MDAnalysis code that builds the backbone (N, CA, C; Angstrom):
import MDAnalysis as mda
import numpy as np

u = mda.Universe.empty(315, n_residues=105, atom_resindex=np.repeat(np.arange(105), 3), trajectory=True)
u.add_TopologyAttr("name", ["N", "CA", "C"] * 105)
u.add_TopologyAttr("resid", np.arange(1, 106))
u.add_TopologyAttr("resname", ["MET", "ILE", "ASP", "ALA", "ASP", "PHE", "ASN", "SER", "LEU", "LEU", "ILE", "ASP", "TRP", "GLY", "GLU", "ALA", "CYS", "GLN", "GLN", "SER", "PRO", "LEU", "THR", "THR", "VAL", "MET", "SER", "THR", "THR", "LEU", "MET", "ALA", "GLY", "ALA", "LEU", "THR", "GLY", "SER", "PHE", "ILE", "ALA", "GLY", "TRP", "LEU", "ALA", "ASP", "ALA", "TYR", "GLY", "ARG", "LEU", "LEU", "VAL", "LEU", "LYS", "GLY", "CYS", "LEU", "LEU", "LEU", "ILE", "SER", "ILE", "VAL", "ASN", "GLY", "VAL", "PHE", "SER", "PHE", "VAL", "ALA", "THR", "VAL", "SER", "TRP", "LEU", "LEU", "SER", "ALA", "THR", "LEU", "LEU", "PHE", "THR", "LEU", "GLY", "ALA", "GLY", "CYS", "GLY", "GLY", "TYR", "MET", "VAL", "CYS", "LYS", "SER", "THR", "VAL", "VAL", "ILE", "PHE", "PHE", "VAL"])
u.atoms.positions = np.array([
    [68.750, -147.080, 25.878],
    [70.278, -148.210, 26.150],
    [70.165, -149.218, 25.735],
    [71.388, -149.627, 24.868],
    [71.534, -151.193, 24.538],
    [72.051, -152.310, 25.735],
    [71.218, -153.461, 26.239],
    [72.034, -153.910, 27.075],
    [73.547, -154.869, 26.356],
    [74.615, -154.171, 26.773],
    [75.854, -155.096, 25.865],
    [75.717, -156.541, 26.677],
    [75.323, -157.148, 27.316],
    [75.394, -158.669, 28.133],
    [74.792, -160.083, 27.014],
    [75.789, -160.590, 26.921],
    [75.393, -161.869, 26.207],
    [74.742, -162.730, 27.045],
    [73.711, -163.212, 26.411],
    [72.917, -164.772, 27.196],
    [72.748, -165.226, 26.033],
    [73.423, -166.573, 26.183],
    [73.281, -168.072, 25.128],
    [71.637, -168.411, 25.253],
    [71.154, -169.395, 24.436],
    [70.375, -170.170, 24.718],
    [70.797, -171.145, 26.139],
    [71.527, -171.458, 26.040],
    [72.324, -172.739, 27.142],
    [72.526, -171.858, 28.698],
    [72.734, -171.107, 28.626],
    [72.627, -169.737, 29.755],
    [71.093, -169.596, 30.223],
    [70.307, -169.527, 29.276],
    [69.196, -169.239, 29.436],
    [68.129, -170.663, 30.207],
    [68.755, -171.376, 29.899],
    [68.306, -173.257, 30.209],
    [68.815, -173.721, 31.174],
    [70.244, -172.939, 31.556],
    [70.927, -172.834, 32.719],
    [71.851, -174.282, 32.734],
    [72.228, -174.458, 31.699],
    [74.033, -175.064, 31.319],
    [74.754, -174.417, 30.793],
    [76.061, -175.135, 31.013],
    [76.908, -174.492, 30.575],
    [77.439, -174.549, 29.366],
    [78.328, -173.801, 28.708],
    [78.156, -173.914, 27.216],
    [79.494, -175.245, 26.807],
    [80.290, -175.626, 27.569],
    [81.066, -176.590, 27.313],
    [80.727, -177.703, 27.601],
    [80.095, -177.918, 28.820],
    [79.456, -179.409, 29.571],
    [78.683, -179.910, 28.947],
    [77.660, -179.255, 27.973],
    [76.199, -179.489, 28.080],
    [76.278, -180.115, 26.492],
    [75.632, -181.497, 26.844],
    [75.092, -182.203, 25.392],
    [74.166, -181.843, 24.815],
    [73.448, -180.459, 24.992],
    [72.730, -179.586, 24.352],
    [72.824, -179.091, 23.094],
    [74.322, -178.605, 22.582],
    [75.018, -178.425, 21.893],
    [74.776, -179.169, 20.526],
    [75.289, -180.436, 20.849],
    [75.343, -181.442, 20.150],
    [73.880, -181.530, 20.197],
    [72.913, -181.830, 20.297],
    [71.639, -182.318, 20.014],
    [71.013, -181.304, 18.847],
    [71.126, -180.378, 19.677],
    [70.936, -178.865, 18.498],
    [71.520, -179.067, 17.713],
    [72.908, -179.187, 17.250],
    [73.588, -179.185, 16.091],
    [72.576, -180.225, 15.497],
    [72.981, -181.811, 16.017],
    [72.379, -182.723, 15.283],
    [71.028, -183.066, 14.656],
    [70.026, -182.238, 15.486],
    [68.526, -181.849, 15.227],
    [68.572, -181.204, 13.876],
    [69.172, -179.873, 13.638],
    [69.372, -179.384, 12.661],
    [69.657, -180.094, 11.389],
    [71.075, -180.784, 11.379],
    [70.912, -181.481, 10.208],
    [70.438, -182.491, 10.213],
    [69.912, -183.088, 11.071],
    [68.788, -184.403, 10.860],
    [67.771, -183.692, 9.883],
    [67.104, -182.349, 10.350],
    [66.598, -181.790, 9.835],
    [66.833, -181.538, 8.040],
    [67.819, -181.136, 8.076],
    [68.122, -180.578, 6.759],
    [68.380, -181.550, 5.561],
    [68.900, -182.991, 6.142],
    [68.584, -184.063, 5.487],
    [67.185, -184.559, 5.053],
    [66.379, -184.742, 6.168],
    [65.154, -184.898, 5.909],
    [64.426, -184.074, 5.070],
    [64.493, -182.608, 4.671],
    [63.914, -181.938, 4.099],
    [64.542, -181.855, 2.923],
    [65.918, -181.939, 2.412],
    [66.348, -182.399, 1.224],
    [65.678, -183.449, 0.417],
    [65.590, -184.401, 0.849],
    [64.479, -185.453, 0.095],
    [63.224, -185.396, 0.129],
    [62.824, -185.106, 0.880],
    [61.217, -184.283, 0.828],
    [61.041, -183.436, -0.263],
    [61.790, -182.329, -0.104],
    [61.629, -180.857, -1.109],
    [62.302, -181.971, -2.523],
    [62.870, -182.629, -2.549],
    [63.470, -182.967, -3.938],
    [62.220, -183.590, -4.608],
    [61.430, -184.864, -3.799],
    [60.481, -185.072, -4.604],
    [59.134, -184.178, -4.487],
    [59.097, -183.090, -3.941],
    [58.092, -182.306, -3.759],
    [58.119, -181.598, -4.975],
    [59.335, -181.077, -4.996],
    [59.646, -180.264, -6.923],
    [59.673, -181.326, -7.913],
    [60.194, -182.629, -8.222],
    [59.845, -183.207, -8.673],
    [58.230, -183.316, -9.501],
    [57.421, -183.379, -8.319],
    [56.219, -183.731, -8.353],
    [55.167, -182.047, -8.947],
    [55.703, -181.250, -8.074],
    [54.791, -179.992, -8.347],
    [55.821, -178.391, -8.996],
    [57.183, -178.821, -9.082],
    [57.768, -177.803, -9.893],
    [58.897, -176.846, -8.268],
    [59.841, -176.838, -9.170],
    [60.782, -176.520, -8.017],
    [60.971, -174.695, -7.516],
    [60.335, -173.861, -8.544],
    [60.091, -172.766, -8.042],
    [59.161, -172.483, -6.826],
    [58.012, -173.283, -6.982],
    [56.988, -173.433, -5.651],
    [57.209, -173.767, -4.802],
    [58.139, -175.105, -4.600],
    [58.924, -175.741, -3.636],
    [60.034, -174.853, -2.659],
    [60.737, -174.031, -3.939],
    [61.659, -173.369, -3.375],
    [60.935, -171.820, -2.564],
    [60.022, -171.327, -3.234],
    [59.033, -170.427, -2.511],
    [58.499, -170.866, -1.127],
    [58.340, -172.153, -1.325],
    [57.462, -172.411, 0.350],
    [58.748, -172.815, 1.032],
    [59.927, -173.309, 0.634],
    [60.831, -173.770, 1.485],
    [61.144, -171.993, 2.242],
    [61.330, -171.196, 1.336],
    [61.985, -169.775, 1.989],
    [60.391, -169.460, 2.853],
    [59.385, -169.752, 2.967],
    [58.384, -169.074, 3.395],
    [58.517, -169.477, 4.706],
    [58.394, -170.965, 4.508],
    [58.628, -171.893, 6.000],
    [60.148, -171.252, 6.839],
    [61.220, -170.909, 6.268],
    [62.243, -170.422, 6.727],
    [61.788, -169.530, 7.567],
    [61.489, -168.498, 7.321],
    [60.898, -167.001, 7.208],
    [59.891, -167.356, 8.709],
    [58.957, -167.726, 8.342],
    [57.818, -168.282, 9.917],
    [58.761, -168.977, 11.065],
    [59.767, -169.928, 10.616],
    [60.303, -170.771, 11.803],
    [61.257, -169.821, 12.351],
    [61.776, -169.009, 11.839],
    [63.147, -167.994, 12.182],
    [62.233, -167.101, 13.186],
    [60.498, -166.572, 12.703],
    [59.887, -165.624, 13.628],
    [59.444, -165.887, 14.923],
    [58.935, -167.205, 14.371],
    [58.324, -167.936, 15.586],
    [59.630, -168.213, 16.822],
    [60.763, -168.834, 16.021],
    [61.983, -169.411, 16.866],
    [62.710, -168.112, 17.636],
    [62.846, -166.804, 17.328],
    [63.014, -165.822, 17.944],
    [61.944, -164.875, 19.304],
    [60.767, -165.697, 18.918],
    [59.972, -165.267, 20.394],
    [60.234, -166.699, 21.328],
    [60.027, -167.977, 21.037],
    [59.791, -168.785, 21.691],
    [61.062, -169.503, 22.130],
    [62.191, -169.727, 21.656],
    [63.466, -170.230, 21.827],
    [63.822, -170.320, 23.142],
    [63.330, -169.442, 24.123],
    [64.070, -169.605, 25.870],
    [62.644, -170.655, 26.340],
    [61.722, -171.061, 26.003],
    [60.639, -171.639, 26.676],
    [61.470, -173.138, 26.845],
    [61.487, -173.700, 25.904],
    [62.561, -175.065, 26.655],
    [63.273, -175.557, 25.608],
    [64.082, -176.832, 25.895],
    [64.973, -177.124, 24.969],
    [64.600, -177.848, 23.746],
    [63.297, -178.468, 24.469],
    [62.410, -180.049, 23.386],
    [61.807, -179.017, 22.373],
    [61.332, -177.695, 23.040],
    [60.768, -177.039, 21.533],
    [61.892, -176.452, 20.469],
    [62.646, -175.762, 21.187],
    [64.067, -175.620, 20.323],
    [64.353, -176.234, 19.503],
    [64.818, -177.860, 19.334],
    [64.863, -178.576, 19.006],
    [64.129, -179.028, 18.010],
    [62.683, -178.989, 17.921],
    [62.119, -179.322, 17.417],
    [61.739, -178.031, 16.274],
    [61.836, -176.787, 16.610],
    [61.831, -175.560, 15.490],
    [63.086, -175.489, 15.192],
    [63.898, -176.152, 15.301],
    [65.075, -176.281, 14.889],
    [65.316, -177.424, 13.357],
    [64.437, -178.286, 13.667],
    [64.332, -179.558, 13.131],
    [63.654, -179.007, 11.937],
    [62.568, -178.310, 11.689],
    [61.827, -177.793, 10.694],
    [62.597, -176.649, 10.045],
    [63.177, -175.907, 10.848],
    [64.675, -174.899, 10.063],
    [65.567, -175.741, 9.530],
    [65.711, -176.690, 9.926],
    [66.801, -177.348, 8.673],
    [65.944, -178.143, 7.797],
    [64.770, -178.128, 7.805],
    [63.757, -178.916, 6.955],
    [64.131, -177.857, 5.564],
    [63.662, -176.886, 6.138],
    [63.167, -175.858, 4.997],
    [64.704, -175.094, 4.282],
    [65.786, -175.772, 5.112],
    [66.896, -175.012, 4.475],
    [67.873, -175.873, 3.772],
    [67.386, -177.576, 3.830],
    [67.315, -178.267, 3.055],
    [67.057, -178.482, 1.255],
    [65.458, -178.105, 1.790],
    [64.776, -178.293, 0.454],
    [65.262, -176.812, -0.183],
    [65.677, -176.145, 0.478],
    [66.396, -174.733, -0.569],
    [67.426, -175.101, -1.080],
    [68.117, -175.660, -0.304],
    [69.447, -175.753, -1.056],
    [69.581, -176.881, -2.040],
    [68.334, -177.858, -1.988],
    [68.010, -178.693, -3.167],
    [67.732, -177.879, -4.315],
    [66.642, -177.086, -4.181],
    [65.882, -176.577, -5.628],
    [66.572, -175.532, -6.374],
    [67.652, -174.609, -5.434],
    [67.935, -173.242, -5.537],
    [68.947, -173.485, -7.056],
    [69.772, -173.934, -6.962],
    [70.961, -174.217, -7.884],
    [70.073, -174.619, -8.960],
    [69.344, -175.751, -9.033],
    [68.719, -175.954, -10.399],
    [67.727, -174.338, -10.867],
    [66.649, -174.304, -10.186],
    [66.138, -172.883, -10.609],
    [67.234, -172.085, -11.462],
    [67.989, -171.442, -10.299],
    [69.211, -170.827, -10.839],
    [69.018, -170.768, -12.298],
    [69.881, -172.565, -12.962],
    [69.874, -172.854, -13.827],
    [69.483, -172.465, -14.884],
    [67.513, -172.807, -14.574],
    [66.723, -172.682, -15.398],
    [66.665, -171.438, -15.911],
    [67.035, -170.153, -15.224],
    [66.720, -169.068, -15.754],
    [67.821, -168.231, -15.967],
    [69.008, -168.848, -16.383],
    [70.528, -168.147, -16.912],
    [70.397, -168.891, -18.350],
])
């Protein structure tokens, strides 16, 4: 039988959703990772090729999502680190995807 109760990470960490600054910290960490990843991926794409960097970003996103699904409830600091890494992969993907699509059209 499927458990219908919803438990967010903030509830697992013992924080109330409306009063917790962790929601802001997690969102900021994700966006900072996306900004950092976009700059790094842009430089790597110029040096090694956009398709290779695009595949690397997708691999990074897949691995971090898999790890995050198992260890997200361990601590908020580990989750913030994983969210930064996930943001870096997503930022790199966003930089490379449109250029790669235009190359193949």
